[in-house]
Structures are given as C-alpha cells and as structure tokens.
N, C-alpha and C positions, 0 to 999 in steps of 0.2 A: 416815370415819364413815358408818353407814347411816342415808342421810337418812329413806328410807321408814319405817324402825323408830322413828328420833325423831318423825316426823310423826303417825305413828300413835298414838305415847304421848301425844304433846301434845293430840289430839284425844279423849282420854279424857273422859267428863262430869266426873269428878273433878278431873282436871287443867285443864280449861276453866273449871270452878267458881273452882279456886284463883287462875289468872292473872286471870278477873275481878275477883276481890276484891283482888288487887294492884293492878290497871289503876284501878278506882275509888278505891281509897285514894291511889295517885299522882296520878290526877285531881283529886279533892277537895282534896289536900294545896297543890296549886298554888294554889288560892284562899284557904285557910288562911293560905299563907305570903306574901300579897300584903304590898308595902309600902304605907305610908299613901297616901290618894289624891293628896294633893299631889305626890307623888315619883314617880308612876307616868309616867314622861317620855313614853312614846311616846302614851300616850292624851292626856296634858297638851298634847303639842305639836300633836294633831290638833284638840282643843279651842280652845286659844289660836288656832291657823290657822283653825280656821272661824268663830270669835268675829270675828277681824280681817276676815275676808270680810263676815260680816254686817254691821260696821261701815263697809263700804265702803274698806277699806284694803287694801293689796297686800300679803299675808303672806307672800311671797316677798323682801321689800325691808325691811318694817317689823320692827323689834325687838319680839319677844314677850314680852319680860320685863315691860313695864309692865301689859299684859293679863294675866298670868299672877299678878304682884302682888296687883293688884286683885281677883283671883278666888281668891287665897291658894292658887294653885299654883307648885310649884319648875318654872322653865321651864327650869335649868340651863344646858346650853350647847346647847340646840335653840331658837336665838332666831328661826329663820326656818322656815319651811313647807317642806317636802320631799315631800308627798303633790302627786299630779297635781290641777289644778284640778277635774275631775270628781268626784274623790274628795271634795275639800274640799266641792264643791256637794252632793253626797248626803250629808255628813256635818252640814253645816249646821244640818239641823233640830234635832238634838240640843242645840244651843245654846239652843234655847228653855227646856230643863230646866236645873236646877241641876247642875252638876260629878258630883256624885254619882250622882244619878238617871240622868243621861245616861250614865256608867259602866257602870251595870249594865243599861239598856236596850243599849248597843252589846255586852256580854259575852252579854246573851241572843240578839242576832242573830246574834252568831259560834257560838253554841252550836246554833241551829236551822241555821245552815249547816255545821256538823260533822255533824248528826244526818242531813241532807239527801244529804251526800258518802258518809256509811257506808252509808245505806240503799242507794243506787243503785249502790254499789260491790260489795253483798253480798248483798242480799234477790233471791230469785228467778234467780238467775244459774245458767244451764245449765252444768252439769257441777261446781259448786261445793256440795258437800257440807254440810248444816246444821252439823254440829259443826266444819268447816273456816270456816264462815262466823261462827259464834261465836268462834272462836280468833282470825280476823283482826280483828274487832271489837274484843276487848278489846285486842291488839298495836296496834291502830292508837290507842285511848285511851291506852295506856301510852308510846306514841312520845313521845320526849323532845320534838322541835319542837312537837308539838300542844299540850303544857302550856306550851311557852315562849311559844306565840302568845298563850295566856290570860294568861299570866303578864306579858305586856308590853301585853297588850290590841290586838294587833296585826290584822293583816286579812288574811295569807295563808291562813286557813282557809276565809274567802270566795271566794277566787279558785281554792282546792283544788275548792269545791262548784260554782264555774262551770265550770272544765274537766272536772269529772266530767258535769255537765249537757250540755255539748256533745259529750261522746265518746258519752253515752246517746242524744242526737238524732240523731247520726248512724247510731247502729246501729239506730234506728227509722225511716231513711230522711228525718228532716227536717233535711237539709242547711244550708238557709235559715238555720233555728233555731238550728243549731250555729254559722254564722258571725255571727250578731249577739251570741250569747253569748260567743264570743271577742273581738268586738269591744267589748262592756261591759266584760270583764276587762282589756283593753288600755288602756281609758279610764281604767279606775280604777287601775291599777298599771303600767301600761306595758310591762313586760316581757312579758306573754304576747302583745303585737303579732308576736312572732317567730314564731307558730303559723300565720301567713298564709304563710309559706314551706312550711309542712305542706300547706296546702290547694293551693297553685299546683304543688308538685312532683309531688301525688297527683293533679293534673287534676280536682280537685272545686271544679270553676267555679263551682257556685251557692253551695256556702259561702263560696267567695273574694269572689265578688260582695255577696254581703249582709253579709260581714264589712266589706268597703270602705264600703258603703253605711252599714251601723251605725256605723262609725266617722265619717266624713265627719258624719251625721246628729246624732251624740251631741257632736261639737266643735262643730258650729254651734250645737245648743242651747246649749253651755258657754259658748261667747263671746256668744251673745245676751244671756245671763242676766248675766253677770261683767264682760263687755267685752273687748275683744281685748287691750287693754295689761296687765291682770291674767292673762289666760291666758299670754301671750307672756313674761311674765316669769317663769313657771316653767322654760323653758327657758334663760333667761338667769341666774337666780339661784336654781334650785329646789334650796338645798342648806341642810338644817336645822343642819351643822356649824357651830360657831367654837370658837377654842383659848381656854382659860383656864386656864391653870398651877395654878390653886387646886382644880382639880377633880382627882377621882382618874384616874390615869393610863389606867387602862382605856375611860373614856368622853370623855376631854379630847383624843384624837387624832384625826387624819384618819382618815377611814374607810378609806384606802387603806395605812394602818399597822397599824390593828386586826387581829388574827387572826380576830376574829369575823365580819369581812365575808370570806365566804368563796366569792364568785364569782371567776372566773377573773382579769379583769384587775387587782384589787386583790392577789390572789396573786402576779402577775407582778412587780408594782410592789415588794411587799414581798421576793421574792427578789433582784430587782436591787438594794435598796438593802441587803440581807444582802452581796450579792456585792461591791459596789463603794462600801460606805458610802453617807455622805451628798454624796455628789458632787453637784454644781450645776452649772450652766452649760446652754446650748443643746443640746450636741452630747449630752450627758448624758441630757437631758430628750428628746431625740428619738429616743434609742438605746432609751430604756426605751418610749416611746410604740410605735415599730417591733417591738420585743418583744410587745408588747399586741395589737398588730394581727394579727402572726404567728400569736400562740398561738390567739386567736380565730377566725383563717381555717382553721387545723388542725381546732378542732373543728366548726366550721360545714361544714367540706367534708367532714369523716369522716360526719356526719349526713345531707348531702345525698347522700353516695355510698349509705349503707344505706338512703335513701329511693328512691333511683333503681333500686336492684337490685329492690325491689317493685312499682314501676310496672307497673300492667295486671293486678296481682293485689289481691284484697282485703286489707286491713289486719287480719290474722288476728289476733285478740286486742289490736288496736289496738296492736300492738308499734311501729310506726313513730310513731304519734300519743304513745306513752309516753316515746319518745326525744325527742321535739321538747318535750315538758314540760320536761324535766329539761335538756336543751339551753337552754331559754329563761331558766331560772334559771344555768346555769353560765355564760352570755354575759351576764347582767344586769351594766350597771355597779356595782351596790352590792346585795348580796344577803346578809342576814343568817343567822343560824343557824335562825331560826324558817321562812326558805322551804323548808328540807327538808322541811317537812310535805308538799309537792308529790310527794316521792319515793313516798307512799302510793299513787299510782296505777299506776307500773309495778309495784310491789311485788305490789299485789292482783292485777293483769292475769296476773303470772307464775304465781303460784299458781292461778289460774282455768286457765289454759294446763295448767299441770302436771295438772291433774284429767283433762285429755284425753290426757294424755303427748305433750304438744307444748311442753314448755319444758325446754331443757337444764339439768343440774345446775350449770354452772359459772355460769349467770346467777343461779339461786337463790342459790347459796351466797356468791357476791359480794353481793347484796342483803340476806343475812342478815348479811354483816360491814359493811356500810353501817350498817344499822338499829342493830347492837350499839354502832357507834363512834359513832352519834349520840347514844347514852345517855350517853358519859363523856368526848365531845369539847369541850364547854363546861367542866366542872371540870378536867380536864386543862390545857386552853389558859390558863385563867385562873390555875391555879395557877404554871404556866410563864412567863407574862406578869408577873404581879404580883411572883414571888418567883423570879427567874431564879436556876439552879443555877451552880456552878463552872464546871462545862463549858459551858454557854452564855456564862457571860463570858469565857470563854479561847478559845473558838471559835465565835463569833457566826454565821458562815456555816453551818458544819456543822451547829449545833444549830437553824438558823432552822426547818428541816421540821418539828421538835419543837412548834412552836405551831400547825401547820396543820391540826390534827386536824379541825377542821370543813371546810377546802377538801378533805382526803382523803375525808370522808364523803361530799360531793358527787361527788367525781371515781368513786368507788366506786360510787355511785347511777348515774352515766354510763356507766361499763363496764357495770355488769350490765343497764341499758336498751339499750346497745348489742348487746351478746350477744344479748338476747332478739330484739331485731329483726333479726338476722342468722343466728342459728342455728336455720335453716328446715330441719328434716328432710327427707330425700329423697322423703318419700311426701308432703310437704304437699299438692303439687297433685294427686295421686290423692284427697286427702282432699276438697279443695276440690271438684274435680269430684263426687265422691260426693255432698257437700253440694247442689251445684247441681242435683242429679239428683233430690235428695229435695226440694228447694224451688225449682223451676224459675223462680218470680215473683218470686225474691227479688232485688234490684236490689243490693242489698249485695254476695252473692256474686259478682258479677261486675264493679262499679266499684270496690270498696273505699272506696266513698266513707262 
C-alpha cells in the first residue's frame, strides 16, 4: 500500500471532519453507555478506599464491602485497595462530596488531563502540519483505550498527561521539572518509576536527581500524613482482588489468569498455565517465576541496548523516551487494557518525525497495526473468554494465544517504539550537526537531555 497516498487522503478537510464526527460520537457514547454509578467498579474501589483512609482505616486490609454497602455502592470482588497511598491521599478530598458528584469531578479532571496531553502533543509542533494535527487529535479521541479509561473512571489519562509534560519539560531544558513530574507519576501509579532508568542511561543527572528528591519528598509527605503502617501495608497487601465464584468469570479470576491484564508477567503466567495446566507445587511455581524473570530481563535488556546505542546524541523526537514509556507498561506487574492509552506518545512522535522524513515505514505500519488491534482486542478476548470455541476446548494450549489480543496490541506497540528508537537513518548525525550549527546555544542538541 502507498502510505503517503493514504496519509494525504486522510488529511483532506472533508475526511478529517468525517473522522472527527465519528470520534466525537464514539467518545460521547462512552458516557451514554455508562453503567449505574453503584456498579462502576474502578471508581467505587477508589472512593471506598479513600473513605476508609479518611476514617483512619487501612484500606489495604479492611474489607471495603461494608463501606460500599453503606454508600449504596457495589464493591463486588474489589474488597481491598490497590492504588498507591499517594494516589489515595490525592483522591481523598473527593470523599467530601457525595459519590455521584465526586464521580463527575473525577471525570472532569481526567478530561482536563486529556485536553492538556493532546494540546502539548499536537499544538505548535515543528514539522506537524495543521491538517495532520487535527487528524491525530481525532484518532487520539477515538483510540479505544482512551474511551476505556473514561468508561472505568480510571487514571491512566492523567499519567499520559504527566508523561507528555515531562517530555515537553525536557524539550524546553527544564530537566529538573521533568524529574519531579516523573516522580509524581510514579508515586501515583508506581510503574512510571521505570523511567528513572531512562534518565540514568541517558546521563541526564539533573532529571534523575530531581526525580529521586521528588520521590523521597513525596513518600515522606505521604508517610507523615497517613502513617508508616498504612503506607507499608500497600507493599504487603496492595491487592484489590478476591475470589468469588458467584461473580461473572471475566471479573472473578486472578489478574494473572484474566486475558485483560496485558503486561508481560501475567501473559507468561497464562502461557505457562496453558502449557502445563494447573500444575502446582514448589518446582512448578519456581519455574514459572524464572520464566517471568527471564522474559522481563529480555525486554529490559533490549530497551537498555537501544538506549545505550544513542548515548552521547540527542534523543531525536524522543524516540528512546517513547520506548521507555511503553516498556514501563509492558513490565508493569499488572497493566490493563486502558494502560494502552500511553501508546499515544510514541505514535504521535512517529508521525511528527515522519514530517521531517525521519521515521521509517516499518515502525509506522506496526503502530497502525497496534492502533487497529486495540480497537477490537477487548471484544475478541471477551467473546473467546466467555464462550470458548470447540477448537479452544480441544486444543487449549494451541488456542491460548487467541485470547491474548490485548497483550499482542501492547507488544506491537513496543516493537513499533523499538524500531522507532533504533531505525536512525545514516544521515541523522549530519542533520544533528546542521541543527546544532543553526542553534549553537541549544543544550538539547548536545546533551539529548
């Protein structure tokens, strides 16, 4: 297929207007199809956990069912808090409002975060044509994981905004601010802490120093307010899941079994289970853990190698940064389908680089495939998970990958980001030297910070 011709067609005003209409309709439909407030489980878990915190209880050990019942909220199997103490501390002020009011305040905050992320990614970007920016804005709004975030009242859109803010801070030579922003994202959702590895390997000592200081300051503040016992309880008991055979299969199983948990470790566990069945015992468990460690080490090693290749050069189009963002999701102990919203960062950066003729086609096509698969992965996995086919029942191991469309969406996003990071054209260094000559005072061109 002629990618340039397809891109030119999609950028036509009439086509852009049509795509925007469809994107807005799809986004609005997310809110019109919401379940009753009492059954919006992720928000209910946040709210119940914050109420427990407000009452001086430990939300990681307290059964939240009683709190939910008192508020008229269905706790379901999310009977303990899973969010970080810092996240619950920030969420706690919403418990001053009734659940319905708190819900719409929370949704409004997420809408603001999404608007900030889109603005920083697309507005006044050198090399990004206005028509392309409008097209990308519509595609972001229509991206399935974006709507999924709002459907479940999740928080990954806020992480997206923070990651984009950090990237723009580095671009404007505010490395300290970038470090603090990454520290905040890590305190809220934990998995962004992996980006400290990016700062260290890129020798961005200012960002790394401020990230560490920000993390320590944020952790100490949280401990000072909540107490050490409740904060440490997160590491011992931070698991919202419990088994209840009365609940629908798709939500009553462990995250390591559900195909909607798309990060690497749960995927390896599921493949191990499909290969060896429900084998139990110390040896089987150690073998499974070793497989997880090995798979994680491979992904982390590949990311580190791609990073070290570019040390001493600027991070052109924040290719390596984008790769670390995706890696942080892939290596997260638990990542659900809505975490895929963070793929927006590498996807947009690829398109911006393409405007400078500095993005290879294989990365762009892999990103397109990941974007499209994200749109159908949940319906496909849900259908095969709840109503397995005869082939699945007859050949459980061979058919196991059919359920893993969410993981493969993330893996394709990782491959696209990896190719984007390593597919540097032979004339890139010449372009860098030309840019440095045109902007000799630019620290960014020299350090890659």
